[in-house]
C-alpha positions, 0 to 999 in steps of 0.5 A: 345335839341336832334333830333334823336340818332342812336349809336352803337359798334358791338364787335370785333368779329363781333356777337353781338352789343350794338345800342341806338336809340332814335327818338326825344320822345323815347330812348332805348338800344338795345343788338343785335346779328350780326350773319352773317349768318343770319340776325340780332335780338334782343336779349334786350332793355332797356328803357332810356327815354321818352321826351325831352332830354338833351343831344347830340349825341356827349353825347352819347358812346356805348363801349364794356370793356375789355373782351367785356363781357359788352356792356355799354352806356353811356351819358357824360361819365356816365354808364347808361346801360349795357348787360351782352353779355354771360347771355343778362342780363339787367342793369340799363336805366331810364336815368333822368339829376341830378340823379346817374344812378342805376347799380351793382358794378359789372357791373359798375367796368367794365367801371372805369377802360378804 
């Protein structure tokens, strides 16, 4: 359904970003360090899907939680992957239509009130 998708959201401090990249065949959600004094670098990656997607760019959102410690990938307003930026721990991934995402309750709850 979708062609290439590239979405990102940088934390307000400008030091960290969540990035979703889908090239029409493979999609990953990345955690980037984005310090102002040196080049950006990937510090984590979560496999989201391989093959054709059933969503478009407009269905994808990258969002930080209220205290900007967790960044999440939402597809059709459902959290599918997330990084805890303090520990760089990865959660979720492996998107499949008509299947519920698997994430810890503590991570998923970060996005329920937004």
